[in-house]
N, C-alpha and C positions, 0 to 999 in steps of 0.2 A: 823202752816201754813207757807208754803214756796212759795213765788212767783218766777216763772222762766221767764227770759227774756234774749234775746241776745243783747239788747241795753244797753250800759253802761250808757247813759244819763238817760234812764228811770229807771234803777236800782238805780242810784244815787238819783233821785227825790223820788223814793219809799222808800228808806232807811230812809228818814226823818220820816216816819210813823211807823217804826219798833217798836215792843214791845218785852218783854221777850218771848212771845209765837209766834211771827211772825218774818219772815226774808225774804231775797231775795237773789237769787243765779243766776249767769250768766250761761245760758244754752240755747241751741237751742232746742225748744220743738219738733222738728222733729226727734231728736236723742234720742234713748233709749239705755241703761237705764237712767232714771232720776237720778240726784245726791242724791235724797232722797228716791228712791224706795226701797221696796214696800210701798205703802201708802194706807190710808183708803179712800181718796176721791181725785179725780182730777176734777177741775172745769174750764170750758172754755166758754167764752162769747165774741162774736164779733171778733173772730180770724180765724175760719176755712174758712171764705169767702176770706181770704187773702192767703190761702195755696192751692197749687195744690194737686190733689188726696186726698181730705180730708177724704174719707172713709178709705184709707190705714193708715192715721194718727190716726184715731180713733182706728183701730185695734192695732196699736203700743201702744197707751196710755193704752188700756185695760191690756196689759201685765205688766203694772207698778202698778197694784192694788193688794192688799191682797185678799185672798178669802173673798167673801161677800163685797168687796170694791165697791165703786160707782164712775162712771164717769158721770158727770153732764154737759150737753151741752145746750147752749142757743144761737141760731143763727137766722138770718133773714129768714123768710119764704116769707113775702110779705110786701110791704109798700103802703098804700093807701094815695093818694095825690089828691088834686084838683087844687092847684095853679101851673100855668105853670112854675114859677121860680123853684120850687122844682122838677118839671118834667125834666127841663133842667139839673139841677144839678145831679139828679140820672141817667140821660142818660149818662152823662160823666163818672160817677163812674162805671156804668155797663159796658161800652165799655172799660174803662181802665183795669178793672179786667179781662175781657174776653181776652184782648190782652196778658195777662200773664197766661192764662189757669186757671183763678179763676172766682168765681161767687158770685155776691152780694146776691142772694136768695138761699144760700147754704142749708138753712133749708129743702128745697124740696128734695134735694139729701140725706141729713142726715136722713130723714124719712125712708129711705130704709136700714139703717145701721143694720147689723146682725152679730156682731163680734163673732168669734168662742170662745168657753169656757166662754160665757157670755150670759145674756139674757136682753132684753129690757123690763123694768118694767114700764116705762112711755114714751109716745110718743104723744104729743099734741101741739096745738098752742094757745098761750095766746096773747091777744091784749092789746096794750098800746097806748093811745092817748096822744099826746104831742102838746102843743100850738105852733102855727107857729113860734113865736119869739124864743122859746127855740130850736126848730128844726133848725131854721136858724143859731142860735148861734153855734150849733154843726157842721152844714155843713160849715159854714164860717171858723171854726177852721180847719176842715179837708182839705179844699181846699188849705190851706197853704202848706200842706205836698205833694200835687201832682200836683200843677199848673205848676211846672217847669219840670215835667217828660217828657221825649222825646216823648212818645206817645201823650201826650196832646198837646205839642208844634207843632207836625206834623199834628195833626188831627183837631185842633180847632184854630181859629184866636186868637191873643193876645187880640183884642178888645172884643171878645165874653167872654173869661175867665175873663178879667178885669170887664166887665159889670156884669157878674154873681157874682163875688166876692163882688162888691159894692152893688148890689141889696140884696144879703144875709145879708150884714152888716146893711143895712137900715131896713130890717125886724127884725133882731136881736135887733136893738135899738128901735124897735117899732115905727119907723118913717113912716113905710109902713105896712099896715095890711096884714096878710096872714092867711089862714085857717089852722086848725090842721093837723098834720100828724099822721097816725095810723100805728104803727108797728105791724105786726103779727109775734110773736117770736116762733119758733119751740123749744120746751123744751123736752129734752130727758134724761132719766135716765137709765143707763146701769149698771147692777150688775154682778160681777164675780160669777160664780157658785161655791158653796161650794165644796171643794175638788179639784178644779182645781189648777194647778201650774201657778201662775201669774208672778212670777219673780224669777230669779236665785240669787238675792241679799238676804242678811240676813234680817230677820224681825226686827221690832222695830223702823223703821224710822217714823218721824212725817208725818201728812197729808200734801199733796202738792197741790198747786194751780197753774195751768198752764194757 
């Protein structure tokens, strides 16, 4: 298994978990060919919501598979929430992604994916219920990465973002109660048709994880 990422810091952290059968390589997953292609399996989770034109990206990834290879996608279809705090948080995330031609609920778009020279053999939604404190922990970590983005600074007051951050911290620490968050995850399996030419590179590369 080979993990692909364009972030040097993420690759450095991931390298600590490497084993004789796993590794990590610097690569922009928008670019093909992959350094390990053709591969048996490409797996992507929680990434396509951060990319523009995700369907075209899926088409590119399919070309990196061996015949009968699998592309496994798991992305957000919906998020069910009751707590106003989580609603405020997701409102900011949705607006931020939209400002960059991206979408949080990209699973709805991926449901329409029909790559050429491949077939969709699974396309469904699985639900995952997460306690409010665990959801708040993830949201609080995420807010660190985007709270200083220009769009956020121009669209939301510093007090709003600060209050949001502190409120999430309180829920994460279970100082304040919050109801569960239910993710609806679109799960798609795409298989390259036998006999199709998926890549111009030589065979024999290991499976890859994007």
